[in-house]
N, C-alpha and C positions, 0 to 999 in steps of 0.2 A: 568505583571507589577513588579512582584517581580523578574523575570529572566531579565528584562531589568537593573533593580537598581543594581543587583549583577553584571551584564556584565559590566556596567558603573564603578563600584567600582573596578573591576578587571584590567579596562583600566587605571583609577587613580592610583591605585597600580604600573602599569607598568611604568606610567611616572614618580611617585615619584622614583621609583627605578634607572631609568635614572638619576635623578637628583642627588641623594644621592652617585651614582658611580662617579661623579666629584667633590666631596668634599675631601680635604686632611687633614684639622685640625680636631681633634677630637671633640673640643667643637663647632665648625662650624656645623659639621654633627649632634651633638646631637640636636642643635637648629633646623636643618632644619627637622630632623626626627621628633621631637615633635611638631613642628608647623604643618607639614602636618598630622600627626595623630590626631591632635586636629581639623583641619580644616576637615578631612574626618569624623571624629565622631561627630562634633560639641561640643566638649568639651571647656568649659571655661579655664579649668586649666590642667596642665600635669608634670609629673615629670618622670626621668630617674634615675634609679639606676645601677651600674655597679659593677661586683664581682670583689672585691680587697681584697688579703688575706683572703679567706672563710667568707668574710662578704659583705653586700651590702652597697655601697658608694653611698651617695647622690650625684649625679653629674650634673644635669641640672634640671631646673624648669621654668615654663612659667605659668603665670597666669594673663589673661586680666583684671580681676577686681583689683587686686593690681597693676600691671604695669599701669594700665589707672590713677591711683593715681599720677603718677609722677616718679621719679627716687629713691623713698623710697621703691617701690617695688623691684627695680632691686637688691637691696642689697641680696634677698633671692636666687639669682643665687648661691653665695657664701657661704651658708649655710653650714655649717660643721656638718654631721650626718652620722652614720653608725648603721646598723640594721643587727641583727643576721639572719641567714639563717635557720629560723625554723618556727613552726607553730604559733607562740604568734602573729604576726603582718600580716597585709594583704599582703604587699608584700614579706616578709619571707616566708610565706605559699606558695605564688605562684613560689617564687624561690626554695624551697625545693622540692617541688610536680611536678614542670614544670607544671603546671595547671593554666588555666586562671579563675579569678574571676569577675562576674560581680554583683556589690551590689546595691540595689535600694536605700538605704538610710544607710549611715556609722553610723549614729546615733540609728539605730534601728537592729544593728545585734543581731540576736538570742544567745541565751546563750548556745545552743547546737553543736556550732562549736568552734574550737581550738583558731583561730584569734579574734583579737580585733582593734579597731580603736582607735589609739592616737589623742587625741583633742588638744595636746599640740600647734600645728600649728596653728590652726584655733583660738584658744584663744589668741595667739602672736600677729597674724594678723590680728585679726578682722575678720575671714572669715567664712563660713559656708559651709562645704564639706557636699554633699548628696549623688547624685550617683558617683560610683567609677567601673572602668573598668579596670582591670589589666591583663597583658600579661606577660609570660616569654620571654624572647629574647634568642632563642636556635639556634646554627648553625647548618648546615646539618649534622655535624657529632655529633648532640645531646649535644653538649657542652653548658652550661649555660653562657652568656655573661651578663645579666642584667634582670631588668624588668623594662616595661614601664607602666605607670599608667596614665588614663585618669581621670579627675574630673568633675563633674558637666555637663553633657549633657544639652543643651539649644535647645528648639524648635524655631521654627520661630518667635515666638512673645518675645524670651529672657526670658522664663521661664524654670526652670531647670526640668529636666525630666530625666527618667530613659534612660540608654544605650538599643538600640535595639540589638536583635539577628544579625542583618546586621553588626551592629557596632562591635559587639565581633568578628563576622569572619573576618571583614577587618583587624581590629586591630590584630588580631592573625598572618594572613599574613603579614602584614606590620612589625610587631614586629621581625618575623624570617627573612625577608631580611635583616632588619635594622642590625641583628646580625652580620652577615659577613661583612658588611661596617664597622662595628664598630671594629672588630677584625682589619681590614687593617688599619683603622686609627690608633688604639692604637700600632700598629707596627710601623708605620710611626714615632709617637711621641716617641717611645721607642728609634728609631735610633737617634733622635736630642738629647734626653737626654744622651744618650752613648756618643755623640760628647762633649756635656757639662761636662760629667764625665772626659773626655779626658783633656779637659781644667781645670778642677778642680784640676787634679794632677799636673798641672804646677802652677795654682793660686788657692789658698785654699778658696779665697774670691769668687770665680765664681762657686756658688753653684746651685743645682738643685731648691731648693726653691726661691733664688734670680731671676733666670731667669723664674720659674712660675710667679711669681710676675710681673716682669718687663712685661712678655706676657701678662698678664691680663689686667694690668694698661692700656697698650698700646691700647687695642681694645676697652677698655671702653671710655677712652679719645678720641679715634678717632671717636667713635659713637656718642659721644655728639657734638664734634667738626663737623664731617659731617652734622649733623641735622641743626646746626647753619648755614651751607652753603647750605640748602636746598637740598643735594645730595639726590637722589633716594634710597630708602631702598633696592633694588635689588644690587646697586653698593656698598653700606655699607657693604652687607654681603659678597660679593665678596673680597672686601679687606680685611674683617676680616679673611676670611678663609686664607690668606696667610700671614697677619701682625701679627699674635700670635706666629707662630711658627719662623718666620724671626725676630722677636725682641728679642726672647729667643737666637739668635744667635749673638747677637749684638757685643759681645767679643770674638767670635771664632779665631780670629786672635792673640790672647795672647799666642797660643801655640808656636809661633814662636818668643815669646820674652824670653830672656835668664833668667832662674832661679835667677840668682844673682839679677836681677832687679825685678822681680816679687815677691821674698819673701824676698825682702829688708826690715828690720825695720826702721821705719822712714822715713823721705823725701828723694827723689830723687836728685841727683845735676842735673846741667844742661844739661850734656851730657846724662846721664841716662834718663832723661826726654825726650829728643828728640829722644832716641831709643824707649821709650814706646810709642810716638805718632805713630811710624811704625805698630802698631797693627791693626790700622783701615785699613791701605794699605794692609796688610796681610790678614785680613779678608775680603777684596773686592777681592782679588786674588782668593780665595777659591772659589767663586761663579761666577765670571767674564766669564767665558767661556761658558756659557749656556745661552740660550735665553727664558726660561721659565719665567712666572711671579714670580714664587717663588724663583728663583735664582736672578734674578734681583734686586728684593726688598730686598733680603738678603745681596747683594752686596751693595746697597746704604745706607742701615741702617749700616752696618758695616762701610762703609768709613766716613758716615757724621754723627754720633750720638754724636760726640763731635764738631761739628760745633756750633756757637753761633749765634743768630739772630742779633747781633751788628757786626759780622764780626771777632770777637776777638778769635774764636776757631781754631780748627786743624782738619785734615792735609790741608784745603784750597784746592785750583783749581790745579788739578793734570790731565795733560793731558793723561797719559798711567799708570794706576796702575801696570801694567806687565814691564814696563821700568826697566832696570837693576840700574841705579841711579834715585833714587826719591828725588825730592827736595820738601820739604815743602814749599807750596804757600801761597798767601794771603787767608785769610781765607773767605770764602763764607758767604753771609748774608741774613737774610729776606727769601725771598720765593726762592731764588738760593738753598736753603736747602729743600730737599724733606720732604713733611709733615710726612712720615714715621719715619723719621730719627729725626725732631722736636719733635714729640711725644716722642719716644724713649728716647732721650735727658732729657726730662722732668721726665719721668718715671724712669730712671736709678738713676738721681741724688736724686729723692725722696726716693726710696729705698735704696740708700748707706747712706744716712744722717739719716734715720730712723732705720738702723740695725747697730748693733756692729761688729766692725771689730778687727782684731788681734791688729790694731795700733790706736783705738779710741773707745769710746763709742758712743752709738746711742744718738741723739739730740733729747730734747723735743719735741713732736709734735708741740707745739705754735712757737718755734723757726724755725721749718723746714719751717711751713707756713709762717712765716714773710720773711725767706730767699727767698721762689718762688717769693713772691710778690715783693720783692726787686730787683729781678733779670727779671722781666717781662720787656720785651723791650730791655734787655741787653743779658742775656744768654738765654732766653726763649722766644719764640712767644707769644705774648700777647693773642691771641685767645685761643691757646692752655692751657695757664694758666687759663683763664676764664673756659673753659670747663673743666679742672681738677677741680677746687673749685667747680663748680655747681653739681657734681656728688662724690663730697669728702665722702660722706656717703658709696657710693659704693668702693670706694678706700682703706677705713677702712674695709669693709667685707674682702675684697681681701687678705688684709695683716693680717687679722686674720687667714682665711682658710690656707693660704700658710706660717706659721708660720716656723722659723727653728727648 
């Protein structure tokens, strides 16, 4: 019986490995890895820490008990926290020693061990952590990538129990498989951020924090919008895998715009503004010659994120973005505009209004929300605005995490 269980677990891990090899976005990968790890160990909650600048950075969390209470739980996805890689905390001990820990009750850790359990999250979230299973994520080259932590194993009756020996073995294997996938996803993300840094050399307002916020806003707005449309969770996750990174590249076409226009202090004149509009076309050209889902979405967002629901946006209907002479057409309107671009339009404007720029101060929060409401049905898709407002607590948490 024990042999059959372990064989089934190995088969499960091979299937999980196949799934994670297909995911490109780092945070979509963390979401998938954590969900699969929790499923296979029966954990109510879990978190992933990644090594950043010789510390453990809290990167992803799932908690059925908290998430089941509605969107309030979703804000914990964007909690900012760093832990020293030392023996004082559970995660720090596991990272430093590259050694798994299986704790029966976090509140009954004996005094003869160097690590302790920090109760602050439990107290803030009205949660009770009991069993904890924590594994280092290590590559084949023995490089520490991070730490994966499972919390509160549950039996078939929903009672919190200890993690078993089989759980520990399975999580150790899964954590090490995930480490290599995470390293690849981090490289992809770094390439995206380097492209954005190139754009930042041209346009100082196009910063890494800005695009990180826009990408995170976009996937959270999309998740809420999609659920209102009764879109299946599997399709939502596939979309999120592509949307975050492509949303981050919405203004990549600005690299082709003159410095005299991008760095001008004050308002653009009519001719300068017409030229500025072309950044949407130049951005679409960067991605237009590939047929992958990623490139298709990057092109549609770059081209359409300045279109408006009422048809007053730009660049409008363009037959061929690669044509030598581009004529700005009549604006697209309503559902002619891809949902990805309708979402990024709101995410981008919200972030611009709530951020200080060289030419303006940030707007007060109440004024920003009033403006968005006023533009519902004009600039913005009304259902996208409703989705945004419904998750505004999460939006605020994202803004806090990715501060300038």
